[in-house]
C-alpha positions as CSV (number, residue, x, y, z in Angstrom):
1,M,82.3,146.9,-50.9
2,V,83.2,144.9,-47.8
3,V,81.9,147.6,-45.5
4,G,78.7,147.7,-47.4
5,L,78.1,144.0,-46.5
6,I,78.6,144.5,-42.8
7,N,75.0,144.8,-41.7
8,P,72.4,142.4,-40.3
9,Y,71.0,141.7,-43.8
10,T,74.4,141.2,-45.5
11,Y,73.9,141.2,-49.3
12,K,70.1,141.4,-49.1
13,A,70.4,145.1,-47.9
14,I,71.8,145.8,-51.4
15,T,69.9,143.4,-53.6
16,F,66.4,144.1,-52.2
17,I,66.0,146.9,-54.7
18,F,66.0,144.4,-57.5
19,T,63.3,142.3,-55.9
20,S,61.2,145.3,-55.0
21,F,61.4,147.6,-58.0
22,T,59.9,144.9,-60.3
23,D,56.6,144.7,-58.3
24,S,54.0,146.1,-60.7
25,L,51.5,147.0,-57.9
26,M,54.0,149.4,-56.3
27,H,54.2,151.4,-59.5
28,Q,50.4,151.7,-59.5
29,Y,49.8,152.6,-55.9
30,I,52.8,154.5,-54.5
31,N,52.8,158.1,-55.7
32,E,56.6,158.6,-56.0
33,L,56.9,155.5,-58.2
34,L,54.2,156.7,-60.7
35,P,55.4,157.5,-64.2
36,F,55.5,161.1,-65.4
37,S,52.2,162.6,-66.4
38,I,51.6,166.2,-67.6
39,Q,48.1,165.9,-66.1
40,T,49.5,166.3,-62.6
41,D,50.7,169.4,-60.9
42,L,54.1,167.8,-60.2
43,G,54.3,166.7,-63.8
44,K,53.7,170.3,-64.9
45,Q,56.4,171.6,-62.6
46,M,58.9,168.9,-63.8
47,A,58.2,169.9,-67.4
48,I,58.8,173.6,-66.7
49,L,62.1,172.8,-64.9
50,I,63.3,170.6,-67.8
51,L,62.4,173.3,-70.3
52,I,64.3,176.0,-68.3
53,V,67.4,173.9,-67.9
54,G,67.3,172.7,-71.5
55,L,67.1,176.3,-72.8
56,I,70.0,177.3,-70.6
57,Y,72.0,174.4,-72.0
58,A,71.2,175.6,-75.5
59,F,71.6,179.4,-75.0
60,F,74.8,179.4,-73.0
61,R,76.7,176.6,-74.7
62,E,78.9,179.1,-76.7
63,G,79.2,177.1,-79.8
64,K,80.0,173.6,-78.5
65,I,78.7,171.5,-75.6
66,R,80.4,168.5,-74.1
67,I,78.7,165.2,-74.9
68,R,78.8,164.2,-71.2
69,Y,76.5,167.1,-70.4
70,I,74.0,166.1,-73.1
71,C,74.1,162.5,-71.8
72,L,73.5,163.6,-68.2
73,F,70.6,165.8,-69.2
74,A,69.0,163.2,-71.5
75,G,69.6,160.3,-69.1
76,T,68.2,162.0,-66.0
77,V,65.2,163.3,-68.0
78,I,64.4,159.7,-69.0
79,L,64.7,158.6,-65.3
80,G,62.3,161.4,-64.4
81,F,59.8,160.2,-67.0
82,M,60.0,156.6,-65.5
83,S,59.0,157.7,-62.0
84,Y,58.6,160.9,-60.0
85,K,61.1,159.7,-57.4
86,A,63.8,159.3,-60.0
87,F,63.4,163.0,-61.0
88,S,65.6,163.8,-58.0
89,H,68.5,162.6,-60.2
90,F,67.8,165.3,-62.7
91,I,67.8,168.0,-60.0
92,L,71.0,166.6,-58.4
93,V,73.0,165.8,-61.6
94,S,71.9,167.9,-64.5
95,L,72.2,171.3,-62.7
96,F,76.0,171.2,-62.0
97,P,77.0,171.8,-65.7
98,L,75.4,175.2,-65.4
99,A,78.5,176.2,-63.4
100,Y,80.5,175.4,-66.4
101,F,78.3,177.4,-68.7
102,F,78.3,180.5,-66.5
103,K,82.0,180.5,-65.5
104,D,82.9,183.3,-67.9
105,M,79.8,185.4,-67.4
106,C,81.2,187.6,-64.7
107,P,83.8,190.2,-66.0
108,K,87.3,189.6,-64.6
109,D,88.5,193.2,-65.3
110,F,85.9,195.8,-64.2
111,S,87.8,198.6,-66.0
112,M,86.4,196.9,-69.2
113,L,82.9,197.0,-67.9
114,P,81.4,199.0,-70.8
115,A,82.8,196.5,-73.3
116,Q,81.5,193.7,-71.2
117,F,77.9,195.0,-71.0
118,L,76.5,192.1,-73.0
119,K,78.1,189.6,-70.8
120,V,76.8,191.3,-67.7
121,Y,73.4,191.2,-69.2
122,R,73.7,187.5,-69.8
123,F,75.0,187.0,-66.3
124,L,71.9,188.7,-64.9
125,V,69.7,186.5,-67.1
126,A,71.5,183.4,-65.8
127,G,71.0,184.6,-62.2
128,V,67.3,185.0,-62.7
129,S,67.1,181.6,-64.3
130,L,68.9,180.0,-61.4
131,V,66.5,181.7,-59.0
132,A,63.6,180.3,-61.0
133,I,65.1,176.8,-60.9
134,A,65.7,177.0,-57.2
135,A,62.0,178.1,-56.7
136,L,60.8,175.2,-58.8
137,C,63.0,172.7,-57.0
138,Y,61.5,173.9,-53.7
139,I,58.0,173.4,-55.0
140,C,58.9,169.9,-56.2
141,V,60.5,168.6,-53.1
142,V,58.8,170.4,-50.2
143,D,55.4,169.2,-49.1
144,V,53.8,172.2,-47.4
145,P,50.9,171.1,-45.2
146,P,47.6,172.9,-45.5
147,K,47.1,175.7,-42.9
148,A,43.9,174.1,-41.6
149,V,45.8,171.1,-40.3
150,L,46.5,172.1,-36.7
151,K,48.0,168.8,-35.6
152,T,50.3,166.4,-37.3
153,E,48.0,164.1,-39.4
154,S,46.7,161.4,-37.2
155,E,48.2,162.7,-33.9
156,S,45.0,163.4,-32.1
157,A,43.4,160.0,-32.8
158,L,46.6,158.2,-31.8
159,Q,46.7,160.1,-28.6
160,V,43.3,158.8,-27.7
161,L,44.5,155.3,-28.5
162,K,47.6,155.6,-26.4
163,E,45.9,157.0,-23.4
164,N,43.2,154.3,-23.2
165,F,44.6,151.0,-24.6
166,D,47.5,148.7,-23.9
167,P,49.7,148.2,-27.0
168,N,50.3,144.5,-26.0
169,N,46.6,143.7,-26.3
170,T,45.9,145.9,-29.3
171,T,46.0,145.2,-33.0
172,V,45.7,148.2,-35.2
173,Y,44.7,148.6,-38.9
174,S,46.1,151.8,-40.3
175,S,46.0,153.4,-43.7
176,F,49.2,152.8,-45.7
177,N,50.9,156.1,-44.9
178,D,50.0,156.1,-41.2
179,G,51.7,153.0,-40.1
180,G,54.9,154.8,-39.1
181,A,52.9,157.1,-36.8
182,V,51.2,154.1,-35.2
183,E,54.6,152.5,-34.5
184,F,55.8,155.8,-33.0
185,Y,53.1,155.6,-30.5
186,G,54.1,152.1,-29.5
187,F,51.5,150.0,-31.4
188,K,52.0,147.5,-34.2
189,P,50.2,148.5,-37.4
190,Y,48.8,146.3,-40.2
191,I,51.1,148.0,-42.7
192,D,53.4,151.0,-42.9
193,P,55.0,153.0,-45.8
194,R,58.0,150.6,-46.1
195,A,56.3,148.9,-49.0
196,E,59.2,146.6,-49.8
197,V,59.0,144.9,-46.3
198,Y,55.5,143.8,-47.1
199,L,56.3,142.1,-50.3
200,K,56.3,138.3,-50.1
201,I,59.5,138.1,-52.2
202,N,61.3,140.0,-49.4
203,N,59.6,138.8,-46.1
204,K,59.1,135.2,-47.3
205,K,55.7,135.1,-45.5
206,D,52.8,137.0,-46.9
207,D,52.2,139.6,-49.6
208,I,50.6,142.2,-47.3
209,F,51.2,145.0,-49.8
210,A,49.2,143.3,-52.5
211,E,46.4,142.4,-50.0
212,N,46.2,146.1,-49.0
213,Y,46.1,147.2,-52.6
214,Y,43.3,144.8,-53.4
215,V,41.3,146.0,-50.4
216,Q,41.7,149.6,-51.4
217,M,40.7,148.9,-55.0
218,G,37.6,147.0,-53.9
219,Y,38.8,143.6,-55.2
220,Y,38.9,142.1,-51.8
221,S,35.8,141.8,-49.6
222,I,36.0,144.1,-46.6
223,D,34.0,141.6,-44.5
224,D,36.5,138.8,-45.3
225,F,39.4,141.1,-44.6
226,L,38.1,142.2,-41.2
227,E,37.2,138.6,-40.3
228,K,40.7,137.5,-41.2
229,Y,42.5,139.9,-38.8
230,N,39.9,140.8,-36.2
231,F,41.5,144.2,-35.5
232,T,40.8,145.8,-32.1
233,H,41.1,149.2,-33.7
234,L,41.1,150.8,-37.1
235,L,42.7,154.2,-37.8
236,V,41.5,155.3,-41.2
237,R,41.9,158.6,-43.1
238,N,39.1,159.9,-45.3
239,S,40.9,158.7,-48.5
240,D,40.8,155.0,-47.2
241,I,38.1,152.8,-48.6
242,L,37.2,151.7,-45.1
243,F,36.4,155.2,-44.0
244,N,32.8,155.1,-45.1
245,N,32.3,151.3,-45.4
246,L,32.3,150.1,-41.8
247,E,28.7,150.9,-41.0
248,G,27.0,147.7,-39.8
249,K,30.4,146.0,-39.1
250,N,31.6,144.9,-35.7
251,Y,33.1,148.4,-35.1
252,F,31.9,151.8,-34.0
253,I,33.5,155.3,-34.2
254,L,35.5,155.9,-31.0
255,Y,37.0,159.2,-32.1
256,E,37.0,161.5,-35.2
257,S,39.1,164.5,-36.1
258,T,37.1,166.7,-38.5
259,I,40.2,168.9,-39.0
260,T,42.6,166.2,-40.2
261,G,40.0,163.8,-41.6
262,Y,40.7,160.7,-39.5
263,R,38.5,158.3,-37.7
264,L,39.5,155.8,-35.0
265,Y,37.2,152.8,-34.8
266,A,37.0,150.3,-31.9
267,R,35.7,146.8,-31.9
268,N,32.3,146.5,-30.3
269,D,33.3,143.9,-27.7
270,L,36.0,146.1,-26.2
271,F,33.2,148.0,-24.3
272,S,30.0,147.1,-22.6
273,D,26.7,147.9,-24.3
274,K,26.2,150.9,-21.9
275,E,29.7,152.3,-22.4
276,R,29.5,151.9,-26.1
277,Q,26.1,153.7,-26.3
278,Q,27.5,156.5,-24.2
279,I,30.4,157.0,-26.6
280,I,28.1,156.8,-29.6
281,D,25.7,159.4,-28.1
282,E,28.6,161.7,-27.3
283,Y,30.0,161.3,-30.8
284,N,26.6,162.0,-32.4
285,K,26.2,165.1,-30.2
286,V,29.6,166.5,-31.3
287,I,28.9,165.8,-35.0
288,K,25.4,167.4,-34.7
289,Q,26.9,170.5,-33.0
290,A,29.7,170.8,-35.7
291,Q,27.1,170.5,-38.5
292,E,24.9,173.2,-36.9
293,E,27.9,175.5,-36.7
294,A,28.8,174.8,-40.3
295,D,25.2,175.5,-41.4
296,A,25.2,178.7,-39.4
297,K,28.4,179.9,-41.0
298,Q,27.1,179.0,-44.5
299,A,23.8,180.9,-43.9
300,W,25.7,183.9,-42.6
301,F,27.9,184.1,-45.7
């Protein structure tokens, strides 16, 4: 306990979870904190895994089952229903009793193999079940990127930013999940995925997380938001509300990655009228060429 308190934040490093987990907006906006829903792919995978483990518990219990195992199964299922993130407890905790259930499945005396045929059969069934569980666990926890994404998310747009602008004179708006990448390239983002840091109850300054939520939900005027911060650049992905709502604002598209779905906007006054027009003309030329190629492919198919 003493060692746990030896850190720059002392007791706050431990108690911050109690101030963060109660924030209602986090449970509406952050995917891993959303409650279980059978409507989602992850929810369906969770339901299948729970069903498989539950059937193994029932089928291999050999008459009696320890109350502790039932409590572990039920408790971790309830945690999984509360939030997707908490489902990891089910995967970690509720699977180890399977070793207890399967401990007598393998014959000890192979000279008795014919008499143990039924147990061997059950052992094979158990093995197939465990392989199925392992496959489902892999599906649940591994996020496989689409093959079309040739570069890491916003990498190409950030490379343009890094090569042309000084981090000391640059203020960057980034979509919620991209703040970490912006920081990696040496710039300070508006927000990053450490949602707890951006809650007023923790930082004692401003509730940036709530502000970002209201902007994305359309409850906060985009004009007022941009006027408040006057960002030099905006790095937005195609799921961000700002992606298609900056036309007519004090920004223009500096770079766009059609592969990863990112746009890098720059404030108009960072360039002269001539420089800005050259960049816009080049951008329109690239977009037009890409559209013509897409139309040609569609016509060929």
